[in-house]
C-alpha positions in Angstrom: 90.9 -20.0 -14.5 89.6 -16.9 -13.4 87.0 -17.3 -11.0 84.6 -14.4 -9.7 83.1 -15.7 -6.3 80.2 -13.5 -5.5 79.1 -13.9 -2.0 75.5 -12.9 -0.6 74.4 -11.6 2.6 73.5 -14.7 4.7 75.0 -16.4 7.6 76.0 -19.3 5.1 78.9 -16.7 4.0 81.1 -18.0 6.6 81.3 -21.5 4.8 82.2 -19.6 1.4 85.8 -19.1 2.8 85.9 -23.0 2.4 85.0 -23.1 -1.2 87.4 -20.4 -1.5 90.2 -22.2 -0.2 89.2 -25.2 -2.8 89.3 -22.7 -5.7 92.9 -21.2 -4.7 94.2 -25.0 -3.7 93.3 -26.0 -7.2 95.3 -23.1 -8.8 92.4 -20.9 -9.8 92.8 -17.0 -9.8 89.9 -15.9 -7.5 88.3 -12.3 -7.4 85.6 -12.1 -4.4 82.9 -9.9 -4.8 80.8 -9.6 -1.4 77.6 -7.8 -1.0 77.5 -5.1 1.3 75.5 -6.9 3.7 77.9 -9.8 3.1 80.7 -8.0 4.9 78.5 -7.9 8.2 79.2 -11.9 8.4 82.6 -12.2 6.8 84.9 -9.1 6.6 86.8 -8.1 3.6 90.4 -8.9 5.5 89.3 -12.6 5.6 88.5 -12.7 1.9 91.3 -10.7 0.7 93.9 -13.1 2.8 92.3 -16.2 1.3 92.0 -15.1 -2.2 95.5 -13.1 -2.5 93.6 -10.4 -4.1 92.2 -7.2 -3.4 88.4 -7.0 -2.5 85.9 -4.6 -3.3 81.8 -4.1 -3.5 81.8 -0.9 -4.8 81.7 0.4 -8.5 83.7 3.5 -7.5 87.0 1.4 -6.4 89.7 1.4 -9.0 87.7 3.5 -11.5 90.3 3.5 -14.2 90.2 -0.3 -14.2 86.6 -0.4 -15.1 85.6 -3.4 -13.0 82.3 -3.1 -13.5 82.9 -4.0 -16.8 86.1 -5.9 -16.9 85.5 -8.2 -14.1 82.7 -9.9 -15.8 84.1 -9.9 -19.3 87.6 -11.6 -18.2 85.9 -14.3 -15.9 85.8 -17.9 -17.0 83.3 -18.7 -14.3 81.3 -17.0 -11.6 80.0 -18.7 -8.8 77.5 -16.8 -6.2 77.2 -18.5 -2.7 75.1 -18.0 -0.9 72.7 -16.6 -3.3 70.0 -14.8 -1.2 66.2 -14.5 -2.6 67.5 -10.6 -2.8 70.3 -11.5 -4.9 68.3 -13.8 -7.1 65.5 -11.3 -7.6 68.2 -8.7 -8.6 70.0 -10.9 -11.2 66.7 -12.1 -12.5 65.3 -8.5 -12.8 68.7 -7.1 -14.2 69.4 -4.7 -11.5 72.9 -3.0 -11.2 73.1 -1.4 -8.0 77.0 -2.5 -6.8 79.9 -4.3 -8.3 78.4 -7.7 -8.1 75.0 -7.1 -9.9 77.2 -5.1 -12.6 79.6 -8.2 -13.0 76.4 -10.5 -13.6 75.4 -8.4 -16.3 78.7 -8.7 -17.7 79.4 -12.4 -17.5 80.4 -13.9 -20.8 81.1 -17.2 -19.2 79.0 -19.7 -17.2 77.3 -18.6 -14.1 76.4 -20.8 -11.2 74.1 -19.9 -8.2 74.1 -21.9 -5.1 71.3 -20.9 -3.0 70.3 -20.5 0.9 67.7 -19.0 2.6 64.9 -19.9 4.8 62.4 -22.7 3.5 59.5 -20.8 2.8 61.8 -17.7 1.4 63.0 -20.5 -1.2 59.5 -22.0 -1.8 58.0 -18.8 -2.1 56.2 -18.1 -5.8 58.3 -15.1 -6.3 61.8 -16.8 -5.5 60.8 -19.8 -7.7 59.8 -17.5 -10.8 63.2 -15.8 -10.3 65.0 -19.1 -10.6 63.2 -20.3 -13.7 63.9 -16.8 -15.3 67.7 -17.4 -14.4 67.5 -20.9 -15.7 66.0 -20.1 -18.9 68.5 -17.7 -19.7 71.3 -20.3 -19.1 72.1 -19.6 -15.7 72.6 -22.7 -13.4 71.0 -22.3 -10.2 71.6 -25.4 -7.6 68.8 -26.8 -5.6 69.7 -26.0 -2.1 70.3 -28.7 0.8 67.6 -29.8 3.1 68.5 -29.8 6.8 69.1 -27.9 9.9 68.4 -24.0 9.1 69.7 -21.1 11.1 66.8 -21.2 13.6 65.1 -24.5 15.2 63.4 -25.6 12.1 64.7 -27.9 9.1 63.9 -28.1 5.6 65.1 -27.2 2.0 67.2 -24.0 2.3 70.5 -24.7 3.2 73.6 -23.8 1.5 75.3 -26.8 -0.2 78.3 -28.3 1.2 81.4 -26.5 -0.1 82.9 -29.3 -1.8 79.3 -30.1 -3.6 79.4 -26.7 -5.1 83.0 -27.1 -6.1 82.2 -30.0 -7.7 79.2 -28.5 -9.6 81.4 -25.6 -10.5 84.3 -27.4 -12.1 81.7 -29.5 -13.9 80.1 -26.4 -15.2 83.2 -24.9 -16.4 84.3 -28.1 -18.1 81.3 -28.4 -20.1 81.7 -25.1 -21.2 85.5 -25.2 -22.0 84.2 -28.7 -23.8 81.7 -27.0 -25.9 84.2 -24.0 -27.1 81.7 -21.6 -26.3 81.8 -18.6 -24.3 78.3 -19.1 -22.8 77.4 -22.0 -20.6 74.2 -22.6 -22.1 73.8 -26.3 -22.4 72.0 -27.6 -25.7 69.2 -29.1 -23.4 68.7 -26.1 -21.0 65.3 -25.2 -22.2 63.9 -29.3 -22.5 64.1 -30.2 -19.2 62.9 -26.6 -17.6 60.6 -27.2 -14.8 61.0 -31.2 -15.6 61.7 -33.7 -12.2 64.4 -36.2 -13.3 65.1 -39.2 -10.9 68.4 -40.9 -11.4 70.0 -43.6 -9.9 73.9 -44.2 -9.9 76.6 -46.3 -8.4 76.5 -49.9 -7.1 74.5 -51.6 -5.1 75.9 -53.8 -2.3 74.1 -57.0 -1.4 75.2 -58.0 2.4 76.7 -61.4 3.1 77.4 -60.6 7.0 78.1 -57.5 8.4 81.4 -57.2 7.3 81.2 -58.6 3.7 78.9 -57.8 0.7 78.4 -58.8 -3.2 79.2 -55.5 -5.1 80.3 -54.6 -8.3 83.0 -52.0 -9.9 80.6 -49.0 -10.6 82.3 -45.9 -9.5 79.0 -43.7 -10.0 80.9 -41.2 -12.1 78.6 -41.3 -15.3 75.4 -40.9 -13.0 76.9 -37.8 -11.1 77.6 -36.5 -14.7 74.1 -37.0 -15.8 72.8 -35.0 -12.4 75.0 -32.3 -13.1 73.8 -32.0 -16.8 70.4 -32.6 -15.9 70.5 -29.7 -13.5 72.0 -27.7 -15.9 69.5 -28.2 -18.3 67.2 -26.7 -15.8 65.6 -30.2 -14.1 65.0 -30.5 -10.5 66.9 -33.8 -9.7 66.2 -36.3 -7.6 69.6 -38.6 -6.8 69.3 -42.2 -5.7 72.9 -42.8 -4.7 74.3 -46.5 -4.1 77.8 -46.8 -3.3 79.9 -44.1 -5.3 83.5 -42.9 -5.6 82.5 -39.5 -5.9 80.3 -37.1 -4.6 77.1 -36.5 -5.6 76.7 -33.2 -7.4 75.4 -29.9 -5.4 71.6 -29.1 -5.7 70.3 -32.5 -5.9 67.6 -34.1 -3.9 69.9 -36.7 -2.4 68.6 -40.4 -1.3 71.4 -43.1 -0.2 70.4 -46.6 -0.7 72.3 -49.6 -0.2 71.1 -52.7 -1.7 68.9 -53.4 -4.8 66.1 -53.8 -2.5 66.4 -50.4 -1.1 66.9 -48.9 -4.6 63.7 -50.6 -6.0 61.9 -48.9 -2.8 63.4 -45.5 -3.6 62.9 -45.9 -7.3 59.3 -46.5 -7.3 58.5 -44.0 -4.8 60.4 -41.2 -6.9 59.1 -42.2 -10.0 55.7 -41.4 -9.3 55.8 -37.6 -9.8 58.8 -37.6 -12.1 59.0 -36.8 -15.8 61.7 -38.7 -16.4 63.6 -41.9 -14.7 67.2 -42.6 -15.7 68.2 -45.8 -14.0 72.1 -45.4 -14.2 73.3 -47.7 -11.1 74.7 -50.9 -11.5 72.2 -53.0 -9.6 73.4 -56.4 -8.6 71.2 -59.5 -10.4 71.8 -61.3 -7.2 72.1 -61.2 -3.7 72.4 -63.7 -1.0 69.8 -66.0 0.3 70.5 -65.6 3.7 72.4 -63.0 5.8 74.5 -63.9 8.7 73.9 -61.3 11.5 77.7 -62.3 13.0 80.7 -62.3 10.6 81.2 -65.7 9.0 84.3 -67.1 10.7 87.0 -69.6 9.0 87.1 -72.7 10.6 90.2 -74.8 10.2 89.4 -78.4 8.8 86.3 -77.2 7.7 85.3 -76.3 3.8 84.6 -72.5 2.9 80.6 -72.1 3.4 78.4 -72.1 0.2 76.2 -69.1 -0.7 73.3 -69.6 -2.1 72.0 -66.7 -4.2 68.4 -65.3 -5.2 67.4 -63.3 -7.8 67.0 -59.6 -7.3 64.0 -57.7 -8.6 64.2 -56.1 -12.1 63.6 -52.7 -11.1 63.5 -50.9 -14.8 61.2 -53.4 -16.0 59.2 -53.1 -12.9 59.0 -49.0 -13.4 57.6 -49.6 -16.9 55.2 -52.3 -16.3 53.7 -49.9 -13.3 53.8 -47.0 -15.8 51.8 -48.9 -18.5 49.6 -49.9 -15.6 48.6 -46.7 -14.1 48.7 -44.5 -17.6 52.0 -42.8 -16.7 54.2 -40.5 -19.0 57.4 -40.9 -17.4 60.3 -41.2 -20.0 62.3 -44.2 -18.6 65.7 -44.5 -19.7 67.7 -47.7 -18.7 72.0 -48.6 -18.8 73.3 -51.7 -20.1 76.7 -52.9 -19.5 77.2 -55.8 -22.0 80.1 -57.7 -23.3 79.9 -59.9 -26.4 79.7 -64.1 -26.4 79.4 -66.5 -28.6 75.4 -65.9 -28.6 76.1 -62.5 -30.0 77.7 -59.0 -29.9 77.1 -56.2 -27.5 74.6 -54.7 -29.8 72.5 -57.8 -30.2 72.4 -58.3 -26.6 71.3 -54.6 -25.7 68.7 -54.6 -28.5 67.1 -57.6 -27.0 67.3 -56.4 -23.5 65.8 -53.1 -24.8 62.9 -55.2 -25.9 62.8 -57.4 -22.7 62.8 -54.3 -20.2 60.1 -51.9 -22.6 61.9 -48.6 -21.3 62.0 -45.9 -24.0 65.6 -45.4 -24.1 68.7 -47.9 -23.4 72.1 -46.4 -23.0 74.7 -49.2 -23.7 78.3 -49.5 -22.9 80.8 -52.1 -23.9 82.6 -53.2 -20.6 85.6 -54.9 -19.9 89.0 -54.8 -18.0 89.9 -51.2 -17.6 86.8 -50.0 -19.7 84.0 -47.6 -18.3 84.1 -48.5 -14.8 85.9 -46.1 -12.6 87.3 -44.5 -16.0 86.9 -40.8 -16.7 85.8 -41.2 -20.2 83.2 -43.2 -21.8 81.6 -44.5 -25.1 77.9 -45.8 -25.5 75.2 -46.1 -28.2 71.7 -44.9 -27.1 69.0 -47.1 -28.4 65.4 -46.1 -28.5 62.5 -48.4 -28.1 60.4 -46.4 -30.4 62.2 -46.8 -33.4 64.6 -43.8 -33.8 68.0 -44.6 -34.8 70.8 -45.5 -32.8 73.1 -42.7 -31.4 76.7 -42.8 -30.6 78.2 -40.6 -27.8 81.8 -40.7 -26.6 84.3 -38.6 -24.8 84.7 -37.5 -20.9 81.5 -38.6 -18.9 80.4 -35.1 -18.9 80.2 -35.6 -22.8 78.4 -38.7 -22.6 76.2 -37.2 -20.0 75.3 -34.1 -21.9 74.7 -36.4 -25.4 72.3 -38.6 -23.2 70.4 -35.6 -21.3 69.9 -33.8 -24.9 68.4 -37.4 -26.2 66.1 -37.3 -23.3 64.9 -33.8 -24.0 64.2 -34.5 -27.6 62.3 -37.6 -26.8 60.4 -36.6 -24.2 59.1 -33.8 -26.6 58.5 -36.5 -29.3 57.2 -39.2 -27.2 55.1 -37.6 -24.3 54.5 -34.2 -26.4 51.9 -33.1 -23.5 54.2 -33.4 -20.8 
């Protein structure tokens, strides 16, 4: 894949060298275009050595190659990191004063910005308006990470870690390829612009002692794909991550949880000002009634200890009840991993669960050995609590995530048109 890596003039430029290495080690051809200010932080020689390609930020170098047109036309993906407030403003207003901004105007493929700046700059109304403008055009602008900034203060504005940017970029490129479109404009982009979406993912772990726990097979891949799709659709994403085998996508507001009780607390808090809540986490139905402070030992001559279980709270049902009691207008989406049995098939069990939970949509997996959990592909049926026809989606987990987010956007407009 041909990637253009634009580098903005911020202190976080040094981290982008690691991002470049991730791209090249994955076999991609990378052309680095630093701004003039960026070369004050990391020199051209570094970018050339790591990319194996010549580096320029001038439209007057290699004029015969017409680089200011060619690079944007040929790129399969453009990533800008760090995307400073200045770069976001120039991109939003269509300026073309150097090679990078010219290339952005000529882009034929997906474009991803990874912002990095001081908190006040990120939260300024002008920057937020520029971000909204870019997202409305189909550009992916990640949310910056929160943490220690250049000085002594902390807050949102840190560049996401290179691994997280890499993951988001590859997901964006994959989505564009699978859509067989030269533009990475997800079908749901406009529908979630300005929305806040809370997504839970992964599997909860219920402690038995300091070493052991009760868990499940969830990898968190589907939840991560949902978060990436919601980000690409322009949403602000709060990501409640239980145990996961994959990293959460860059740009989410990340909350780590361990147990079902921790997830309940985080979900109820996050739902208060969310437009959409998607509960994709695999939540344990039960937890040990007693948790030992020390490791439970085997004792010769004694039987294994009996573990008494108690029920965990039904988080999805509680979210629905609280919304209804408080007159809220969140669209609430549940996930159900089902198997058929003597009492009914998968859809019969899922339909009954939808009625019990009272959520607006229920995404149903048919699970089993070697199916869904930990796999890269998925197949679901989306059931509606408002009478709409069931909808099937299958393919990669990115495909399924796109279908779910698309359905969320249309359902949100239909059920809560005022939101």
